C-alpha positions as CSV (number, residue, x, y, z in Angstrom):
1,X,-32.3,17.9,-15.6
2,X,-31.6,17.6,-11.9
3,X,-31.6,20.8,-9.9
4,X,-28.0,21.1,-8.7
5,X,-27.9,21.0,-4.9
6,X,-25.6,23.3,-3.0
7,X,-22.0,22.2,-2.6
8,X,-21.4,20.3,0.6
9,X,-20.2,22.8,3.3
10,X,-16.8,22.1,4.7
11,X,-18.1,21.9,8.2
12,X,-20.6,19.2,7.2
13,X,-18.0,17.1,5.5
14,X,-15.7,17.5,8.5
15,X,-18.5,16.4,10.8
16,X,-18.8,13.2,8.8
17,X,-15.1,12.6,9.1
18,X,-15.1,13.3,12.8
19,X,-18.1,11.1,13.7
20,X,-16.7,8.3,11.7
21,X,-13.3,8.6,13.3
22,X,-14.8,8.6,16.7
23,X,-16.8,5.5,16.0
24,X,-13.9,3.7,14.5
25,X,-11.5,4.5,17.4
26,X,-14.2,3.5,19.9
27,X,-14.4,0.1,18.2
28,X,-10.6,-0.2,18.4
29,X,-10.7,0.6,22.2
30,X,-13.3,-2.1,22.8
31,X,-11.1,-4.5,20.7
32,X,-8.2,-3.7,23.1
33,X,-6.0,-2.1,20.4
34,X,-2.9,-0.1,21.6
35,X,-2.8,3.7,21.2
36,X,-1.4,3.6,17.7
37,X,-4.0,1.0,16.6
38,X,-6.8,3.1,18.0
39,X,-5.6,6.2,16.2
40,X,-4.9,4.3,12.9
41,X,-8.3,2.6,12.9
42,X,-10.0,5.9,13.7
43,X,-8.2,7.6,10.7
44,X,-9.0,4.8,8.3
45,X,-12.7,4.7,9.4
46,X,-13.0,8.5,9.4
47,X,-11.5,9.0,5.9
48,X,-12.6,5.8,4.3
49,X,-16.1,6.8,3.2
50,X,-14.8,10.0,1.6
51,X,-12.0,8.3,-0.2
52,X,-14.3,5.7,-1.7
53,X,-16.8,8.4,-2.7
54,X,-14.2,10.5,-4.5
55,X,-12.6,7.5,-6.2
56,X,-16.0,6.6,-7.6
57,X,-16.4,10.1,-8.8
58,X,-13.0,10.0,-10.5
59,X,-11.7,12.8,-8.4
60,X,-8.6,13.4,-6.3
61,X,-9.8,12.6,-2.7
62,X,-10.6,15.8,-0.9
63,X,-8.7,14.5,2.1
64,X,-5.5,14.8,0.0
65,X,-6.3,18.4,-0.9
66,X,-7.4,19.8,2.3
67,X,-5.4,19.1,5.5
68,X,-8.3,19.7,7.8
69,X,-9.8,16.3,6.9
70,X,-6.8,14.5,8.2
71,X,-6.5,16.8,11.2
72,X,-10.1,16.1,12.1
73,X,-9.6,12.4,11.9
74,X,-6.4,12.4,13.9
75,X,-7.7,14.7,16.7
76,X,-11.0,12.7,17.1
77,X,-9.0,9.4,17.2
78,X,-6.4,10.7,19.6
79,X,-9.1,12.1,21.9
80,X,-10.6,8.6,22.2
81,X,-7.2,7.1,22.7
82,X,-6.3,9.2,25.7
83,X,-9.8,8.9,27.2
84,X,-10.2,5.2,26.6
85,X,-11.4,4.3,30.1
86,X,-14.1,6.9,30.1
87,X,-15.5,6.3,26.6
88,X,-15.6,2.5,27.0
89,X,-18.2,3.0,29.8
90,X,-20.4,4.9,27.4
91,X,-21.4,2.1,25.0
92,X,-24.3,4.2,23.6
93,X,-21.8,6.6,22.2
94,X,-20.8,4.0,19.6
95,X,-24.4,3.7,18.3
96,X,-24.8,7.5,18.1
97,X,-21.5,8.0,16.3
98,X,-22.2,5.1,14.0
99,X,-25.7,6.5,13.1
100,X,-24.4,10.0,12.7
101,X,-21.5,8.9,10.4
102,X,-23.9,6.8,8.3
103,X,-26.3,9.8,7.8
104,X,-23.7,12.5,7.3
105,X,-21.5,10.5,4.9
106,X,-24.5,9.1,3.0
107,X,-26.1,12.5,2.4
108,X,-22.8,14.3,1.6
109,X,-21.9,11.4,-0.8
110,X,-25.2,11.7,-2.7
111,X,-24.9,15.4,-2.6
112,X,-21.5,15.4,-4.2
113,X,-22.6,12.9,-6.8
114,X,-25.5,15.1,-7.8
115,X,-23.3,18.2,-8.0
116,X,-21.0,16.4,-10.4
117,X,-23.8,15.5,-12.7
118,X,-24.5,11.9,-11.6
119,X,-28.1,10.8,-12.2
120,X,-30.4,9.9,-9.3
121,X,-30.0,6.2,-9.0
122,X,-26.2,6.1,-9.2
123,X,-26.1,9.1,-6.8
124,X,-28.0,7.0,-4.3
125,X,-25.4,4.2,-4.8
126,X,-22.5,6.6,-4.2
127,X,-24.2,7.9,-1.1
128,X,-24.6,4.3,0.2
129,X,-21.0,3.4,-0.5
130,X,-19.8,6.6,1.2
131,X,-22.0,6.0,4.2
132,X,-21.2,2.4,4.6
133,X,-17.6,2.5,3.5
134,X,-16.0,3.5,6.8
135,X,-17.9,0.9,8.7
136,X,-16.9,-1.9,6.3
137,X,-13.3,-0.8,6.6
138,X,-13.6,-0.8,10.4
139,X,-15.1,-4.3,10.4
140,X,-12.5,-5.7,8.1
141,X,-9.7,-4.2,10.2
142,X,-11.1,-5.9,13.3
143,X,-11.6,-9.2,11.6
144,X,-15.4,-9.1,11.7
145,X,-17.8,-9.8,8.9
146,X,-19.1,-6.4,7.6
147,X,-22.3,-5.4,9.3
148,X,-24.0,-4.8,6.0
149,X,-23.8,-8.5,5.2
150,X,-25.3,-9.7,8.5
151,X,-28.8,-9.8,9.8
152,X,-29.2,-7.0,12.3
153,X,-30.8,-3.7,13.1
154,X,-31.6,-1.4,10.1
155,X,-28.2,-0.2,8.7
156,X,-28.0,-0.1,4.9
157,X,-31.8,0.0,4.8
158,X,-31.9,3.1,7.0
159,X,-29.4,4.8,4.7
160,X,-31.2,3.7,1.6
161,X,-34.6,5.2,2.8
162,X,-33.0,8.5,3.8
163,X,-31.0,8.8,0.5
164,X,-34.1,8.0,-1.6
165,X,-35.9,10.7,0.2
166,X,-33.0,13.2,-0.3
167,X,-32.5,12.6,-4.0
168,X,-36.3,12.5,-4.7
169,X,-36.8,15.8,-2.8
170,X,-33.9,17.4,-4.7
171,X,-35.4,16.2,-8.0
172,X,-38.6,17.9,-7.1
173,X,-36.9,21.2,-6.3
174,X,-36.7,21.1,-2.5
175,X,-34.2,23.4,-0.8
176,X,-30.9,21.5,-0.8
177,X,-29.6,22.5,2.6
178,X,-32.8,21.9,4.5
179,X,-33.4,18.6,2.6
180,X,-29.9,17.4,3.5
181,X,-30.6,18.1,7.2
182,X,-34.0,16.3,7.1
183,X,-32.5,13.3,5.2
184,X,-29.7,13.0,7.8
185,X,-32.2,13.1,10.6
186,X,-34.2,10.3,9.0
187,X,-31.2,8.1,8.6
188,X,-29.9,8.7,12.1
189,X,-33.4,8.3,13.7
190,X,-34.1,5.0,11.8
191,X,-30.8,3.6,12.9
192,X,-31.2,4.4,16.5
193,X,-34.9,3.6,16.7
194,X,-34.3,0.2,15.0
195,X,-31.8,-0.6,17.8
196,X,-34.1,0.5,20.5
197,X,-37.2,-1.2,19.1
198,X,-35.4,-4.3,17.8
199,X,-36.4,-3.7,14.2
200,X,-34.5,-6.1,11.9
201,X,-34.4,-6.8,8.2
202,X,-36.2,-10.2,7.5
203,X,-34.1,-13.2,6.6
204,X,-34.3,-14.9,3.2
205,X,-37.3,-17.2,2.8
206,X,-38.0,-20.2,0.5
207,X,-41.2,-18.7,-1.0
208,X,-42.4,-21.9,-2.8
209,X,-42.1,-23.9,0.5
210,X,-43.9,-21.2,2.4
211,X,-46.7,-21.1,-0.1
212,X,-47.1,-24.9,0.1
213,X,-47.2,-24.7,3.9
214,X,-49.8,-22.0,3.9
215,X,-51.9,-24.0,1.4
216,X,-51.7,-27.2,3.5
217,X,-52.5,-25.3,6.7
218,X,-55.6,-23.9,5.0
């Protein structure tokens, strides 16, 4: 039996929505969308991860039950839309919001899966989909290949490491609230440090050819 973690606090869920919406609307500003496009992409990105999470858990999306989710996404997106000139000069904000959304949505997604009786490995998968979902929607809406399918700085890998830690710690009986905070910090830190230190996931290799080359060089 998995020890049930605490239910995700409303403020934590809203923080995930807000940071995702801010990140999505910033992408829209940099892509030169008009105001309606900035707000629309912010809302889609902000709510996307939660919608995917709840559909996977066979639940009515919480954003359709609690108006504060939509309010948070709209306010965050509108704020960026009316401060476009200022925010576009702060490119580092996009990285911070992206990392925060990845960590918050990932951990809250895994948390909700565990609370609803999902076993550890599928719970990690739900957390990954929740954390990455908003970014995938954002990339598709701006006609870009999703970041998770491209070689780049640690993204899905950062989320996976943090979520494995979170679910394993919960399994061992660690305090849920504190564990959620630590797991979020791990994901956010890995994402930002990877960008600063140029850490990237290795590309696919032809192992037989590599072994032959090594043998010949010896």
